[in-house]
C-alpha positions as CSV (number, residue, x, y, z in Angstrom):
1,M,60.8,-11.8,44.7
2,P,58.5,-11.8,41.6
3,Y,57.7,-14.8,39.5
4,C,57.2,-15.2,35.8
5,S,53.5,-15.6,35.0
6,R,54.2,-18.0,32.1
7,C,56.8,-20.5,33.3
8,G,56.8,-19.7,37.1
9,V,60.6,-19.0,37.3
10,E,61.7,-16.7,40.1
11,V,63.3,-13.6,38.7
12,D,65.1,-10.6,40.2
13,D,63.3,-7.6,41.5
14,G,64.4,-5.3,38.7
15,A,64.0,-7.7,35.8
16,A,61.7,-6.5,33.0
17,E,61.3,-9.9,31.4
18,C,61.8,-13.6,32.2
19,P,65.4,-14.8,31.5
20,L,64.0,-18.2,30.5
21,C,61.0,-17.6,28.3
22,E,61.4,-13.8,27.8
23,A,57.8,-13.1,28.9
24,P,57.2,-9.6,30.3
25,I,57.0,-9.5,34.1
26,Q,53.7,-8.2,35.5
27,R,54.1,-6.2,38.6
28,L,51.1,-5.6,40.9
29,D,52.7,-2.5,42.5
30,A,53.3,-0.8,39.1
31,P,51.5,2.5,38.6
32,A,48.4,2.3,36.3
33,A,48.8,3.7,32.8
34,P,47.0,7.0,32.2
35,P,43.8,6.9,30.2
36,G,44.3,6.8,26.5
37,D,47.8,5.2,26.6
38,G,46.5,1.6,26.5
39,P,46.1,-0.5,23.4
40,Y,42.3,-0.4,23.6
41,P,40.0,2.5,22.8
42,Q,38.3,4.3,25.6
43,H,34.9,4.1,23.9
44,I,33.4,1.1,22.2
45,I,32.9,1.7,18.5
46,D,30.0,-0.1,16.9
47,P,31.1,-1.1,13.4
48,Q,27.5,-1.0,12.2
49,D,27.0,2.6,13.5
50,T,29.2,4.2,10.8
51,Y,27.7,7.6,10.7
52,R,27.2,8.4,14.4
53,L,24.6,11.2,13.7
54,S,24.0,13.9,16.3
55,R,20.5,14.9,17.4
56,A,20.6,18.0,15.2
57,E,21.6,15.9,12.2
58,R,18.8,13.5,12.8
59,R,16.3,16.3,13.1
60,R,17.6,17.7,9.8
61,I,17.3,14.4,8.1
62,A,13.8,14.0,9.4
63,V,12.8,17.4,7.9
64,E,14.4,16.3,4.6
65,I,12.4,13.0,4.5
66,L,9.2,14.8,5.4
67,S,9.8,17.4,2.7
68,L,10.5,14.7,0.1
69,I,7.3,12.8,1.0
70,A,5.3,16.0,0.8
71,I,6.7,17.0,-2.6
72,L,6.2,13.6,-4.1
73,G,2.7,13.3,-2.7
74,S,1.7,16.8,-3.9
75,G,3.2,16.2,-7.3
76,A,1.3,12.9,-7.8
77,L,-2.0,14.4,-6.7
78,L,-1.6,17.4,-9.0
79,L,-0.7,15.2,-11.9
80,M,-3.6,12.9,-11.4
81,D,-6.0,15.9,-11.3
82,L,-4.6,17.4,-14.5
83,L,-4.7,14.1,-16.4
84,S,-8.3,13.4,-15.3
85,S,-9.9,16.8,-15.8
86,A,-7.2,19.0,-17.4
87,D,-7.7,21.4,-14.6
88,L,-6.8,21.8,-10.9
89,G,-9.9,21.0,-8.8
90,W,-10.0,18.7,-5.9
91,S,-6.2,18.4,-5.8
92,R,-5.9,21.9,-4.4
93,Y,-7.5,20.9,-1.2
94,A,-5.4,17.7,-0.9
95,V,-2.2,19.6,-1.6
96,A,-3.1,22.3,1.0
97,S,-3.7,19.5,3.5
98,I,-0.4,18.0,2.8
99,I,1.4,21.3,3.1
100,F,-0.3,21.9,6.5
101,G,0.6,18.4,7.7
102,W,4.2,19.0,6.6
103,T,4.2,22.3,8.5
104,A,2.7,20.9,11.6
105,A,5.2,18.1,11.6
106,C,8.3,20.2,10.8
107,L,7.7,23.1,13.1
108,P,8.1,21.1,16.4
109,I,11.3,19.6,14.9
110,A,12.7,23.0,13.9
111,L,11.7,24.5,17.3
112,H,13.1,21.7,19.3
113,G,13.4,22.6,23.0
114,R,10.9,25.5,22.8
115,P,7.5,23.9,23.3
116,K,5.6,27.2,23.7
117,A,7.0,28.6,20.5
118,A,6.2,25.3,18.7
119,V,2.5,25.3,19.9
120,A,2.2,29.0,18.9
121,A,3.6,28.3,15.5
122,V,1.4,25.3,14.9
123,G,-1.6,27.3,16.0
124,A,-0.8,30.1,13.5
125,A,-0.3,27.5,10.8
126,S,-3.7,26.0,11.6
127,V,-5.4,29.4,11.3
128,A,-3.7,30.0,8.0
129,F,-4.7,26.6,6.7
130,L,-8.4,27.2,7.5
131,V,-8.3,30.6,5.8
132,V,-6.7,29.1,2.7
133,L,-9.4,26.4,2.5
134,D,-12.1,29.0,2.9
135,A,-10.6,31.2,0.2
136,M,-10.5,28.3,-2.3
137,D,-14.3,28.4,-2.3
138,G,-14.2,32.0,-3.7
139,A,-14.8,34.0,-0.6
140,I,-13.6,34.2,3.0
141,G,-16.4,33.5,5.5
142,W,-16.5,30.7,8.0
143,S,-12.8,30.6,8.5
144,L,-12.8,34.0,10.3
145,S,-16.1,33.7,12.1
146,L,-15.7,30.1,13.3
147,G,-12.6,28.3,12.2
148,A,-9.9,30.7,13.3
149,P,-11.5,31.5,16.7
150,I,-12.0,27.8,17.5
151,A,-8.5,26.9,16.5
152,L,-6.9,29.7,18.5
153,T,-9.0,28.9,21.5
154,S,-8.1,25.2,21.3
155,F,-4.4,25.9,21.1
156,A,-4.6,28.5,23.9
157,A,-6.4,26.0,26.1
158,V,-3.7,23.4,25.5
159,L,-0.9,25.8,26.0
160,A,-2.4,27.2,29.3
161,T,-3.1,23.8,30.7
162,A,0.4,22.5,29.8
163,T,2.0,25.6,31.3
164,C,0.1,25.2,34.5
165,I,1.0,21.5,34.7
166,A,4.7,22.2,34.0
167,T,4.9,24.8,36.8
168,R,3.6,22.4,39.5
169,R,6.5,21.5,41.8
170,V,4.7,18.4,43.2
171,K,2.9,16.4,40.5
172,G,0.2,13.8,41.1
173,L,-3.5,13.7,41.1
174,N,-3.5,17.5,40.9
175,L,-2.5,17.2,37.2
176,L,-5.8,15.5,36.5
177,G,-7.6,18.2,38.3
178,I,-5.9,20.9,36.3
179,G,-6.8,19.0,33.1
180,A,-10.5,18.9,34.2
181,I,-10.6,22.6,35.0
182,G,-9.0,23.4,31.6
183,L,-11.5,21.2,29.8
184,A,-14.4,22.8,31.5
185,A,-13.2,26.3,30.6
186,Y,-12.6,25.2,27.0
187,L,-16.1,23.7,26.6
188,V,-17.7,27.0,27.8
189,A,-15.5,29.0,25.4
190,L,-16.3,26.6,22.5
191,E,-20.0,26.8,22.9
192,S,-19.8,30.6,23.2
193,L,-17.9,30.8,20.0
194,L,-20.3,28.5,18.2
195,R,-23.3,30.6,19.3
196,I,-21.6,33.9,18.3
197,G,-20.8,32.4,14.9
198,I,-24.3,31.2,14.3
199,L,-26.4,34.0,15.9
200,G,-24.0,36.9,15.7
201,L,-22.8,39.2,18.5
202,E,-26.1,41.2,18.5
203,R,-28.2,38.1,19.3
204,F,-25.7,36.3,21.6
205,G,-27.7,37.2,24.7
206,E,-30.8,35.4,23.4
207,A,-29.2,31.9,23.6
208,R,-26.9,31.5,26.6
209,P,-24.5,28.5,26.9
210,Y,-26.2,25.4,28.1
211,W,-24.5,22.1,27.5
212,S,-21.1,23.5,28.3
213,L,-22.3,24.7,31.6
214,V,-23.7,21.3,32.4
215,A,-20.3,19.7,31.5
216,A,-18.4,22.3,33.5
217,L,-20.6,21.7,36.6
218,A,-19.8,18.0,36.3
219,L,-16.0,18.5,35.8
220,V,-15.4,21.1,38.5
221,P,-16.4,18.9,41.5
222,V,-14.2,16.1,40.1
223,A,-11.3,18.5,39.9
224,V,-11.9,19.7,43.5
225,F,-12.0,16.1,44.7
226,L,-8.8,15.3,42.9
227,F,-7.1,18.4,44.5
228,Y,-8.3,17.2,47.9
229,L,-6.9,13.7,47.4
230,H,-3.6,15.2,46.1
231,G,-3.3,17.4,49.2
232,R,-4.0,14.4,51.5
233,V,-1.4,12.3,49.8
234,A,1.1,15.2,49.8
235,R,0.7,15.3,53.6
236,G,1.5,11.7,54.0
237,A,-2.0,10.1,53.9
238,D,-2.3,6.5,52.5
239,L,-5.1,6.2,49.9
240,R,-5.5,2.5,50.9
241,K,-6.4,3.5,54.4
242,I,-8.7,6.3,53.2
243,F,-10.8,4.1,51.0
244,R,-10.4,1.0,53.1
245,L,-8.6,-1.0,50.4
């Protein structure tokens, strides 16, 4: 027979409460109450977390804050330039830089979950920023011959290296090797672009890449060695035994 948990009196099997103190009888064999029927909530509610913002709402608020900072900063710079010289001079470059910084910060937020599209968008914004800076001087020159090609090459190298790393099923020392190969290719492309911009296409053959080839010849053996170590580790080899550590 069950007992009252408050006063210890023995009660009948079918009694719902104690006849002496009227306390409810707790039965161990009683079926558990379904979720949601109890007096307590299923989820803990933090009283300080009143808003419970979702990730999309947080991203939208971040864009709003960045936009407000960019507007206030640009307005302050333009006003200072107008008050000091009664004309827009240096403030144009500063405002263009702020707009580019706002674009580069907001595009990854807006394109959340699509890293390739975010990198491509930031690359296009970088080229546009260089062209705008060049056009402020009165004519478009270096931005098309040097600025845009270097910016596009940089973003293409980063995107290609990141894609190659992301597609590796087994990650380890091979990631460093991929990075070394990507850096070597980027340096060769960078020096080629610099020489084309300085000498022109018709005289490119007169000055072949030099320092980038030296750097590439130093990076490629390092990458091969890292790939070798990665293959040995993937087959179960212990680096401590290989190097007698």
